[in-house]
Structure formats: C-alpha cells, structure tokens
C-alpha positions in Angstrom: -18.9 90.8 -18.6 -16.3 88.0 -18.3 -16.4 86.3 -21.7 -15.1 83.0 -20.3 -18.2 82.7 -18.1 -20.6 83.4 -21.0 -19.3 80.9 -23.6 -21.1 77.7 -24.2 -19.8 74.4 -22.8 -17.9 73.1 -24.5 -16.7 76.1 -26.6 -14.2 75.9 -29.4 -11.4 78.4 -30.1 -9.1 79.0 -33.1 -5.5 78.9 -31.9 -3.3 81.9 -32.3 -0.8 81.0 -35.0 2.0 83.3 -35.7 1.9 84.6 -39.3 -1.3 82.8 -40.0 -4.3 83.9 -37.9 -4.4 87.6 -38.8 -7.6 89.5 -39.3 -7.8 88.3 -42.9 -7.6 84.6 -42.3 -9.9 84.9 -39.3 -12.5 86.4 -41.6 -12.1 83.5 -43.9 -12.7 81.1 -41.1 -15.8 83.1 -40.1 -17.2 82.6 -43.6 -16.9 78.8 -43.4 -17.5 77.6 -39.9 -16.7 80.0 -37.1 -15.3 79.1 -33.7 -16.9 80.5 -30.5 -13.8 82.7 -29.8 -10.7 84.0 -31.6 -7.2 85.0 -30.5 -4.9 87.4 -32.2 -1.4 86.3 -33.3 1.0 86.6 -30.3 2.3 90.1 -30.0 5.5 91.3 -28.4 4.9 93.8 -25.5 8.5 95.0 -26.0 7.8 95.6 -29.7 4.6 97.4 -28.9 6.4 99.8 -26.6 9.2 100.5 -29.2 9.5 102.8 -32.1 8.1 100.0 -34.3 4.8 100.1 -32.4 2.7 100.9 -35.5 3.9 97.8 -37.3 3.5 95.6 -34.3 0.0 97.0 -33.7 -1.2 95.5 -37.0 -1.6 92.2 -35.0 -4.4 93.9 -33.1 -6.5 94.7 -36.1 -9.8 92.9 -36.2 -13.3 93.4 -37.5 -16.6 93.1 -35.7 -17.4 89.8 -37.3 -14.3 88.3 -35.6 -15.6 88.9 -32.1 -15.4 87.8 -29.4 -11.6 88.0 -29.7 -8.7 87.8 -27.2 -5.5 89.8 -27.6 -2.4 87.6 -27.0 0.8 89.2 -25.7 4.2 87.8 -24.9 7.1 89.3 -23.0 8.5 89.3 -19.5 9.2 93.0 -18.7 6.4 93.9 -16.2 6.4 97.6 -17.2 6.0 96.9 -20.9 3.4 94.2 -20.3 1.5 96.7 -18.0 1.6 99.5 -20.6 0.7 97.2 -23.5 -2.2 95.6 -21.6 -3.4 99.1 -20.7 -3.4 100.1 -24.4 -5.1 96.9 -25.5 -7.8 97.2 -22.9 -9.2 100.2 -24.8 -9.3 98.4 -28.2 -12.5 96.4 -27.8 -11.0 93.0 -27.0 -12.9 90.6 -24.8 -9.8 89.7 -22.8 -6.0 89.5 -22.8 -4.0 86.3 -23.0 -0.3 85.9 -22.1 1.8 83.4 -24.1 3.9 81.2 -21.8 4.2 78.3 -24.1 5.9 79.4 -27.3 8.7 76.9 -28.1 10.5 79.0 -30.7 14.2 79.1 -29.9 14.6 82.9 -30.4 11.7 83.5 -27.9 13.1 81.0 -25.4 16.5 82.7 -25.5 14.9 85.9 -24.2 13.4 84.1 -21.2 9.9 84.4 -22.6 7.4 81.9 -23.9 7.8 78.4 -22.5 11.1 79.5 -20.8 8.9 81.2 -18.2 7.8 77.7 -17.0 11.3 77.5 -15.4 11.1 81.0 -13.9 7.9 81.2 -11.9 8.9 84.4 -10.1 9.2 86.1 -13.5 5.9 84.6 -14.6 4.2 85.8 -11.4 5.3 89.4 -12.0 4.3 89.2 -15.7 0.8 88.0 -14.8 0.4 90.6 -12.1 1.5 93.4 -14.5 -1.0 92.3 -17.2 -3.8 92.0 -14.7 -3.1 95.5 -13.4 -3.0 96.9 -16.9 -6.0 95.0 -18.2 -8.4 96.7 -15.8 -11.7 94.9 -15.9 -10.7 92.6 -18.8 -10.3 89.0 -17.9 -6.7 87.7 -18.2 -5.7 84.2 -19.4 -2.6 82.2 -20.0 -1.6 79.9 -22.9 1.1 77.4 -21.9 2.6 74.0 -22.3 3.1 71.0 -19.9 6.7 72.1 -19.4 9.8 73.4 -21.0 12.1 70.5 -21.3 10.2 68.0 -19.2 6.6 67.5 -18.1 5.9 69.4 -14.9 2.1 69.5 -14.9 1.5 69.3 -11.2 4.0 72.1 -10.3 3.4 74.4 -13.1 -0.4 74.2 -13.5 -0.9 74.5 -9.7 1.3 77.6 -9.7 -0.7 79.2 -12.6 -4.0 78.4 -11.0 -2.8 80.2 -7.8 -2.4 83.4 -9.8 -6.2 84.1 -10.1 -6.3 83.9 -13.9 -9.7 83.6 -15.6 -8.7 81.0 -18.2 -5.9 78.6 -19.0 -5.1 77.1 -22.4 -2.8 74.0 -22.2 -1.0 72.7 -25.2 -0.4 69.0 -24.4 3.3 68.9 -25.1 6.6 70.3 -23.7 8.4 73.0 -25.6 11.2 70.6 -26.3 8.8 68.1 -27.9 7.5 70.8 -30.3 4.9 68.8 -32.3 7.1 65.7 -32.8 5.1 63.5 -30.4 1.3 63.0 -29.9 -0.2 65.5 -27.5 -0.4 64.2 -23.9 -4.1 64.7 -23.3 -3.9 62.6 -20.2 -1.8 65.4 -18.7 -4.4 68.0 -19.8 -7.0 65.9 -18.0 -4.7 65.9 -14.9 -4.7 69.7 -15.1 -8.5 69.7 -15.0 -8.4 67.5 -11.9 -5.9 69.9 -10.2 -8.3 72.8 -10.9 -11.2 70.9 -9.5 -9.2 69.9 -6.4 -8.1 73.5 -5.8 -11.8 74.6 -6.3 -10.8 77.6 -8.4 -13.1 78.9 -11.2 -10.4 79.1 -13.9 -11.7 77.9 -17.3 -9.5 75.3 -18.9 -9.0 74.9 -22.6 -7.2 71.9 -24.1 -5.0 72.1 -27.2 -3.0 69.7 -29.3 -3.7 67.4 -32.3 -7.4 68.3 -32.5 -8.7 67.8 -36.0 -12.3 69.1 -36.0 -15.4 69.8 -33.9 -16.3 66.1 -33.6 -12.8 65.4 -32.2 -13.0 68.4 -30.0 -16.3 67.2 -28.5 -14.8 63.9 -27.7 -11.8 65.6 -26.0 -14.3 67.5 -23.9 -16.1 64.4 -22.9 -13.0 62.4 -22.2 -10.9 64.9 -20.3 -13.4 67.4 -18.8 -12.0 70.5 -20.4 -14.3 73.5 -20.7 -13.1 74.4 -24.2 -11.0 73.0 -27.0 -8.6 74.9 -29.2 -7.9 73.9 -32.8 -4.7 75.0 -34.5 -3.2 73.0 -37.4 -6.4 71.2 -38.0 -7.7 74.3 -39.7 -5.2 73.7 -42.5 -6.7 70.3 -43.2 -10.3 71.5 -43.1 -11.6 75.1 -43.2 -14.8 73.7 -41.8 -13.1 72.2 -38.8 -15.5 74.1 -36.4 -18.6 72.8 -38.1 -20.7 71.1 -35.4 -23.2 69.6 -37.8 -23.7 65.8 -37.8 -22.6 65.7 -41.4 -19.9 68.5 -41.7 -19.5 70.3 -45.0 -17.4 68.7 -47.7 -15.9 71.4 -49.9 -15.5 70.9 -53.6 -12.2 71.9 -55.4 -14.1 74.8 -57.1 -15.5 76.0 -53.8 -12.0 76.1 -52.3 -10.7 78.1 -55.3 -13.6 80.6 -54.8 -12.4 81.0 -51.2 -8.8 81.3 -52.3 -9.8 84.2 -54.5 -11.7 85.9 -51.6 -8.7 85.4 -49.4 -6.3 87.0 -51.9 -8.6 89.9 -52.5 -9.2 90.5 -48.8 -5.4 90.2 -48.1 -4.7 93.0 -50.6 -7.6 95.2 -49.6 -6.4 94.9 -45.9 -2.7 95.1 -46.3 -2.0 96.5 -49.7 1.8 96.6 -50.2 2.3 96.9 -46.4 2.7 93.2 -46.0 4.6 90.9 -48.3 2.4 88.8 -50.6 4.7 85.9 -49.7 2.6 85.6 -46.6 -0.2 84.2 -48.7 1.9 81.2 -49.8 1.4 79.3 -46.6 -2.3 79.2 -47.3 -2.3 77.8 -50.8 -2.1 74.2 -49.5 -5.5 74.7 -47.9 -7.2 75.6 -51.1 -5.3 73.8 -53.9 -5.8 70.1 -53.1 -8.3 67.3 -53.6 -8.1 67.0 -57.4 -5.8 65.5 -60.0 -2.7 67.6 -60.6 -3.2 69.6 -57.4 0.5 69.3 -56.5 1.6 70.9 -59.8 -0.9 73.7 -59.4 0.4 74.4 -55.9 3.9 74.8 -57.2 2.6 77.4 -59.6 0.7 79.3 -56.9 3.8 79.3 -54.7 5.6 81.1 -57.5 3.2 84.0 -57.5 4.4 87.3 -56.1 1.3 89.5 -56.3 -2.4 89.3 -55.8 -2.9 89.9 -59.5 -0.8 87.0 -60.4 -2.6 84.7 -58.0 -6.0 85.7 -59.1 -5.1 85.2 -62.8 -3.8 81.7 -61.9 -7.0 80.9 -60.0 -9.0 81.9 -63.0 -7.0 79.6 -65.2 -7.3 76.7 -62.7 -11.0 77.0 -62.5 -11.3 76.3 -66.3 -9.5 73.0 -65.7 -11.6 71.7 -62.9 
C-alpha cells in the first residue's frame, strides 16, 4: 500500500526536526494531538554505512503508536543511499524521504541538503539509488524553493520528472533560513506545475504553519494535499488538534507532560544520550504563568532526569 494515497485530504505531518523529533518527543505529540503522519530525524546514509552505524540507527527507533512514519535520509553517494534504503525498507517504515533542503552550512559544504538543488545530476542519481533500494516503499523528497535564489519552476519541474510519490516544499531558500516569511505563493506555484504536468505526486507545504486551523487554510488557499508543521509544535503541543475549539493546556497539565517526557527520555535512552538534549524542550512546558522565565532558567541548569523531576515536583507546589 502506498501511504501517500491512503491519507486523508488534507493530511497533517510533523516535520522532521534534527535533535527534536526523536521517538520520545513523537510519543509526546501522540499523547496530545497526533498528526496523520510522522517523519524521523534526518539521518546520514554515510553515517549509517560507517562503523558508527549503531549510534546513527538510533534515529530509526520508533514505536507502533508513531505509525505511519517515514524514514528520512540525507546524503549524495548513490551506493550508500541504496544500501541504507535497502536496510530501512525492512524496518517497518511506510516510506523513505530524502532531504534535499537542509540549509545547515556543514551539510551544504558536503554537497548535500539544499546544495543538491544546484546539482540536479547528483540529485537524479541519489533519487534513483533510493528508489532502487526502497523496493516497494514509496519514495518522497523534502526540499526548498532554491539554494541561494528561488528556482521553483526549474527545480520543482525536475523533481516531479523523477517519479517520486510525494514532495514536501519548505517555502524558503536555504540562504533565507527562517529569516523571512515563507513564500506560500511559490508553494502554490509548485502545485500548479504538478497539475500542469499531470503527475500523481502528492505535495505537502511547509513553513510558518502554527496549527491545524492555519494548516487547513493553507490547504484551501494553495491547493496542497498536506501541510507540515515544524516550529509551531514548540508554541502549542496541541497544534494538530482539528477540533473547533482546540485544547488550552493549563500550566499544571504542561508540567505533567514535562514529567512524562523526562521519564520516557530516560527509559528510552538511559545514559546513552546526553540529558542536555532535554533542555530544548523546557520552553514548551514551563510558560504561561508568573515567574515562568525564572523557572525555565532553573530547568536549564538540570543535568539529570532525577534533578528535573525533583524541580518539577517543587514547581507544582507553587502553581
């Protein structure tokens, strides 16, 4: 079954965020308001094919409650992409996504991520390798409107010619990072290109989407089949709630979820992953009440799950 054909229209996806959307955080999102589909953090094919494979493979850990889920890869070496896709195809994922939009300088220097927008021949070989390794799994691409400049017409047309099943478009160039509003008019242009070419590729829009209500409006205005929410999840854990009156969490409820997150983090990773990883999440939970800033500073100073849970217990008595 091709997952992209079976999802509702519009469908909503949680963006793959490096160092954020691991199996632990995805399970937290499931417990609040789940999206229709998940992605793993983007994972290096080169790393997966190296001696550090076991560490890299942690990105592919997921639970049944997080399905359907797509494995996201990055890299440009056809052989490594083929081998990684072949291994991933046996792990229970619903599809494989190739990142061709990452704007991180270190990634761009290797010719990967958004740099591939400027090297279509390299991109073509990479896509073909992943499709060959994926077997029956659908293959999708996540990209941007361009590397340094917007090249929607050229780049999107090229990608749609590759026979991919789905295409996620972040509405900025790599050079723009997140410094300017997302160009949703260009995403709408990509939909028009798809329709003109009469190809069945599913198109997902991404960029500055706050919640399900906003996502629904983007679907209606620009014709995308699905909408991806990334940073919006940091402002609202219930971002995917489609109810007319979305859930409004209380400070105590957020602290309860913080405790669940901390416990699940330790149960999943133990000492195998630095607890410092948790610090980026505290701003989600410790806000909306008087003195929240001071409490966040205290949480940022914690170094263990035990310390964070003790502080959460103390905070609850003050709310």
